[in-house]
C-alpha positions in Angstrom: 37.9 -74.8 -16.7 40.4 -72.1 -15.6 44.0 -73.1 -16.4 43.3 -76.6 -17.7 44.0 -75.8 -21.3 47.7 -76.3 -20.8 47.1 -79.6 -19.0 45.0 -80.8 -21.9 47.7 -79.7 -24.4 50.4 -81.5 -22.4 48.2 -84.6 -22.2 47.7 -84.6 -26.0 51.5 -84.2 -26.6 52.3 -87.0 -24.2 49.8 -89.3 -25.9 51.2 -88.6 -29.3 53.9 -91.3 -29.3 51.4 -94.0 -28.5 49.2 -92.9 -31.4 52.1 -92.6 -33.9 52.0 -96.3 -34.9 48.2 -96.7 -34.8 46.1 -97.1 -37.9 43.9 -94.0 -38.3 40.4 -94.5 -39.7 37.6 -91.9 -40.3 34.6 -92.3 -38.0 31.0 -91.5 -38.9 28.5 -89.8 -36.6 27.1 -93.2 -35.5 30.5 -94.6 -34.6 31.4 -91.4 -32.7 28.1 -91.7 -30.8 28.9 -95.3 -29.7 32.4 -94.2 -28.5 31.1 -91.2 -26.4 28.4 -93.3 -24.9 31.0 -95.7 -23.3 32.1 -95.6 -19.7 35.7 -94.7 -20.5 38.9 -95.7 -22.3 41.4 -98.4 -21.3 44.9 -98.5 -22.6 47.1 -101.5 -22.2 50.8 -100.7 -22.5 54.3 -102.2 -22.6 57.4 -100.1 -23.4 61.1 -99.4 -22.8 62.3 -95.8 -23.1 65.9 -94.6 -23.6 67.0 -90.9 -23.6 70.5 -90.1 -24.5 70.5 -86.7 -22.7 68.1 -84.4 -20.9 69.6 -80.9 -20.5 68.2 -77.9 -18.7 70.0 -74.6 -19.7 69.9 -71.3 -17.8 73.3 -69.6 -18.1 75.0 -72.9 -17.5 73.4 -76.3 -17.9 72.3 -79.3 -15.9 72.5 -82.5 -17.9 71.2 -86.0 -17.2 72.9 -88.6 -19.4 72.1 -92.1 -20.5 68.5 -92.5 -19.1 66.9 -95.9 -19.5 63.4 -96.7 -18.1 61.8 -100.1 -18.4 61.1 -103.2 -16.4 63.1 -104.1 -13.4 65.5 -106.1 -15.6 67.2 -103.0 -16.9 68.5 -102.3 -13.4 69.3 -105.9 -12.4 65.9 -106.9 -11.1 64.2 -110.3 -11.7 61.7 -108.9 -14.3 62.2 -108.3 -18.0 63.5 -105.2 -19.6 60.0 -104.1 -20.6 57.8 -101.9 -18.5 54.7 -104.1 -19.1 51.4 -105.3 -17.7 50.2 -101.7 -17.5 46.5 -100.9 -17.7 45.5 -97.2 -17.9 41.8 -96.4 -17.3 40.7 -92.9 -18.4 37.3 -91.6 -17.4 35.5 -88.2 -17.5 33.0 -87.9 -14.8 29.6 -86.2 -15.1 30.9 -83.1 -13.4 33.8 -82.9 -16.0 36.5 -84.3 -13.7 39.2 -86.4 -15.5 40.1 -89.6 -13.7 43.1 -91.6 -14.7 44.1 -94.9 -13.0 47.2 -96.8 -13.8 47.0 -100.4 -12.6 48.1 -103.9 -13.4 46.7 -106.4 -15.9 47.7 -109.2 -13.6 45.9 -110.3 -10.4 46.3 -112.9 -7.8 43.5 -114.9 -6.2 44.4 -114.4 -2.5 41.6 -116.4 -0.9 40.1 -118.7 -3.5 36.8 -116.8 -3.2 35.5 -115.4 -6.5 33.2 -113.1 -4.6 36.1 -111.1 -3.0 38.4 -108.6 -4.8 41.5 -110.1 -6.2 44.9 -108.5 -5.5 46.6 -106.7 -8.5 50.2 -107.8 -9.1 52.4 -104.7 -8.7 54.1 -103.5 -11.9 57.9 -104.0 -11.8 60.0 -101.1 -13.0 63.6 -100.2 -13.4 65.7 -97.2 -14.2 69.3 -96.5 -14.9 71.2 -93.1 -15.3 74.8 -92.9 -16.4 75.5 -89.4 -14.9 74.1 -86.1 -13.8 76.4 -83.1 -14.5 76.7 -79.3 -14.1 78.1 -77.7 -17.2 79.5 -74.2 -17.7 77.9 -71.9 -20.2 79.4 -70.5 -23.4 82.1 -68.6 -21.5 83.7 -71.6 -19.8 84.6 -75.3 -20.0 84.2 -76.4 -16.4 81.9 -79.3 -15.4 81.1 -81.2 -12.3 79.7 -84.7 -12.1 77.1 -84.7 -9.3 75.8 -88.3 -9.5 76.8 -91.3 -11.6 76.2 -95.0 -11.9 72.5 -94.7 -10.7 70.5 -97.9 -10.8 67.2 -98.6 -9.2 64.3 -101.0 -9.5 61.1 -101.6 -7.6 57.3 -102.0 -7.9 54.4 -99.7 -8.7 51.3 -100.7 -6.8 49.0 -97.8 -7.8 49.0 -94.5 -9.6 45.9 -92.3 -9.6 45.5 -88.8 -11.1 42.4 -86.6 -10.9 41.8 -83.2 -12.5 39.1 -81.5 -10.5 37.2 -78.9 -12.6 35.8 -77.2 -9.5 39.2 -76.3 -8.1 41.6 -76.7 -11.2 43.7 -79.0 -9.0 45.6 -82.1 -10.3 45.7 -84.6 -7.5 48.3 -87.4 -7.8 48.3 -90.4 -5.5 51.0 -93.1 -5.9 52.0 -96.2 -4.0 55.4 -97.7 -4.8 58.5 -99.3 -3.4 62.2 -99.4 -4.3 63.8 -102.8 -3.9 67.3 -101.7 -4.6 69.0 -98.4 -5.5 72.7 -97.6 -5.9 74.5 -94.5 -7.0 77.7 -92.5 -6.5 77.8 -88.8 -5.4 81.1 -88.1 -7.3 81.9 -84.6 -6.1 81.6 -85.7 -2.5 83.3 -89.1 -2.9 80.2 -90.7 -1.4 78.6 -94.0 -2.5 75.0 -95.1 -1.6 74.4 -98.9 -1.7 71.3 -101.0 -1.3 68.9 -98.2 -0.6 65.3 -99.4 -0.2 62.0 -97.6 0.2 58.9 -99.4 1.6 55.7 -98.6 3.4 55.6 -97.4 6.9 54.1 -100.7 8.1 51.6 -101.7 10.8 53.3 -99.7 13.6 52.4 -96.3 12.0 49.3 -94.4 13.0 48.0 -93.3 9.6 44.9 -91.5 10.8 46.3 -90.0 13.9 43.9 -91.5 16.4 46.6 -93.0 18.6 45.9 -96.6 17.5 47.9 -98.8 15.2 47.3 -102.2 13.6 50.5 -103.5 15.4 48.9 -102.7 18.7 46.0 -105.0 17.9 43.5 -102.3 18.8 42.7 -100.7 15.4 39.8 -101.8 13.2 39.7 -98.8 11.0 43.1 -97.5 10.0 43.7 -94.9 7.4 40.0 -94.8 6.7 39.8 -98.4 5.7 37.5 -100.9 7.4 39.8 -103.8 8.4 36.9 -106.1 9.1 36.2 -106.4 5.3 38.3 -107.9 2.5 38.2 -104.7 0.5 39.4 -102.7 3.5 42.2 -105.2 4.2 43.4 -105.0 0.6 43.4 -101.2 0.5 45.2 -101.0 3.9 47.8 -103.5 2.7 48.6 -101.2 -0.2 48.9 -98.3 2.2 51.1 -100.1 4.7 53.3 -102.2 2.4 54.2 -99.5 -0.1 55.5 -96.0 0.2 52.5 -93.6 -0.4 52.7 -90.1 -1.8 49.6 -87.8 -2.2 49.9 -84.3 -3.6 48.0 -81.5 -5.4 49.4 -79.5 -8.3 47.7 -76.3 -9.4 48.2 -72.6 -10.3 48.1 -70.3 -7.3 49.7 -67.6 -5.3 53.0 -67.5 -3.4 53.4 -68.5 0.2 53.2 -66.3 3.3 54.3 -62.7 2.6 55.2 -63.5 -1.0 53.6 -61.2 -3.6 54.1 -63.8 -6.4 51.0 -64.7 -8.4 50.1 -67.4 -11.0 52.9 -69.6 -9.7 53.1 -73.4 -9.8 51.8 -74.7 -6.5 52.6 -78.2 -5.2 50.8 -79.1 -1.9 52.2 -82.3 -0.4 49.3 -83.8 1.5 51.2 -86.7 2.8 54.2 -88.9 2.3 54.5 -92.2 4.3 57.5 -94.5 4.0 60.4 -96.3 5.6 63.9 -95.7 4.1 67.0 -97.9 4.6 70.5 -97.6 3.2 72.5 -100.8 3.4 75.9 -99.0 3.2 77.2 -95.5 3.0 80.7 -95.5 1.4 83.2 -92.6 1.7 86.3 -93.0 -0.4 85.2 -96.5 -1.4 84.9 -97.7 2.3 81.7 -98.4 4.1 81.1 -96.3 7.2 77.8 -98.1 8.2 74.1 -98.2 7.4 71.2 -95.7 7.8 67.5 -96.3 8.5 64.5 -94.0 8.7 61.5 -95.6 10.3 58.0 -94.1 9.9 59.0 -91.1 7.8 55.9 -88.9 7.4 55.8 -85.6 5.5 52.5 -83.7 5.8 51.1 -80.2 5.4 54.0 -79.2 3.1 53.5 -76.5 0.4 55.8 -75.3 -2.4 55.4 -72.3 -4.7 57.6 -72.5 -7.8 58.3 -69.6 -10.2 61.0 -68.0 -12.2 63.2 -65.1 -11.0 
């Protein structure tokens, strides 16, 4: 598995805080056999995370201060302060692929039919950031506040991650929305109020065949059969929520670049609608902004040091 050792190490480090408070017990060979014979592991989680400061330093520094991540309540939403009702399913397929699905413990019976799939309740989340700053290095004292008073909350409908051992690609697919986001861009005297991010809706042609659900002529949109309950639920997640799908892996630079062993990020697709309730300059609103059917596709990034 070329290049996956670092991913495995990062995963182990990320999992450490959740194991820190667990009771550790020795397992005999029989018990280990029972564990490895199971279909996978499920982790149920609720948490709230606070970070006083995140700082990246080159010669100068970029600092993010006062980070809080939890339920939508931390940012003024209707939920609690806890990021909760999370269910994380982890499986290793027969071909060695790692499959991680983050879903919800809560479901809603949408049609009173126990034979049809139930609808998972999206996970509400919230985040606040006091400020983001540029700081001078050891030879100076200057600083610039880029962004302050950031507050946002919304819903996470799905998060799926797959590590493919055949290609050494990490694929990430996420469906989410932002119900409300506010922040100030201090050095430009600009304020952003009531920013929302949602799905592109029924009037977007997800599969590029010239037909949309809004036209009333599409029975198979985005690869989902809309004549079935399963297809309708899957399409609903695609159309209602912003969707992002990307691959992350080690590769070469783009075009004429001679760079090798760089961090590659291939953005397969981004589908969303974006609206800003008010753009303020000098504390006065100059109007609103809306982006309908925003689609980003076939986008590639190569990231490396210089």
